[in-house]
C-alpha positions in Angstrom: -1.4 -9.4 -7.5 0.8 -11.6 -5.3 -0.6 -12.4 -2.0 1.9 -11.9 0.8 2.8 -14.7 3.1 1.7 -12.5 6.0 0.2 -9.0 5.9 2.7 -6.3 5.6 2.2 -3.4 8.1 2.0 0.0 6.4 2.0 3.6 7.6 -0.4 5.8 5.6 0.3 9.5 5.2 -1.7 12.1 3.4 -0.9 15.3 1.6 -0.7 18.3 3.9 -3.6 20.0 2.2 -6.0 17.2 3.3 -5.2 17.9 7.0 -5.6 14.2 7.9 -3.7 12.3 10.5 -1.4 9.4 9.7 -3.0 5.9 9.9 -2.0 2.3 9.9 -3.0 -0.6 7.7 -1.9 -4.0 6.3 -1.0 -4.9 2.7 -2.6 -8.2 1.9 -1.5 -8.3 -1.8 1.3 -6.5 -3.4 2.7 -6.0 -6.9 4.9 -3.4 -8.5 1.8 -1.7 -9.8 -0.5 -1.7 -6.8 -1.7 -3.3 -3.6 -4.7 -4.4 -1.6 -4.9 -2.6 1.7 -7.0 -3.2 4.8 -7.3 -0.2 7.2 -9.6 1.6 9.6 -8.9 4.9 7.7 -11.8 6.0 5.5 -10.1 6.2 2.2 -12.1 7.2 -0.9 -11.9 6.5 -4.6 -9.3 8.7 -6.3 -7.8 9.9 -3.1 -4.0 10.2 -2.9 -2.0 8.5 -0.1 1.7 8.0 0.7 2.9 4.6 2.0 5.8 3.6 4.2 6.6 -0.1 4.7 9.3 -2.8 4.9 9.6 -5.5 2.3 12.2 -8.1 3.0 15.3 -6.2 3.9 14.3 -3.0 2.1 12.5 0.0 3.5 10.1 1.8 1.3 9.2 5.4 2.3 7.1 7.9 0.4 5.5 5.4 -2.0 2.8 7.5 -3.7 -0.5 5.7 -4.5 -4.0 6.5 -5.6 -7.2 4.7 -4.4 -8.8 2.9 -7.3 -11.5 1.1 -5.3 -12.6 1.1 -1.6 -15.4 -0.7 0.3 -16.1 -1.8 3.8 -15.6 -5.4 4.8 -17.8 -7.4 7.3 -15.6 -6.3 10.2 -15.9 -2.6 9.5 -12.5 -2.2 8.0 -11.9 -0.5 4.7 -10.6 -2.8 1.9 -8.8 -0.6 -0.6 -7.2 -1.2 -4.0 -4.3 1.0 -4.6 -2.4 2.0 -7.8 1.2 3.1 -7.4 1.7 6.3 -9.5 5.5 6.8 -9.6 7.4 4.7 -12.3 10.7 4.8 -10.5 9.1 3.6 -7.2 7.3 0.9 -9.2 10.6 -0.4 -10.7 12.3 -0.5 -7.3 9.4 -2.3 -5.8 9.5 -4.9 -8.7 13.1 -5.6 -7.9 12.4 -6.0 -4.2 9.5 -8.3 -4.9 11.6 -10.5 -7.2 14.3 -10.7 -4.4 11.7 -11.7 -1.8 10.1 -14.3 -4.0 13.5 -15.7 -5.0 14.4 -16.2 -1.3 11.1 -18.1 -1.0 
């Protein structure tokens, strides 16, 4: 994973069936295949979540992900490893990451 220069704010949404409220977090690492997230939301392994965030000049809405690992850190936040599940979204994210890295 590529560590971002500064954490990327992210809005977390959940499937309607889960009846959970939206939450906020920060992406500390990001690749086209997944991300590391820090949040106060109590995410659990195998849970589905939908992300919305800005990367460079591009807006990403509705990025579907699944929790592959989650644990609490020393400050009481949840550190979560996410895996992006949609191949089209993964390709778009790969292009955006390449653009951001090229701009340095």
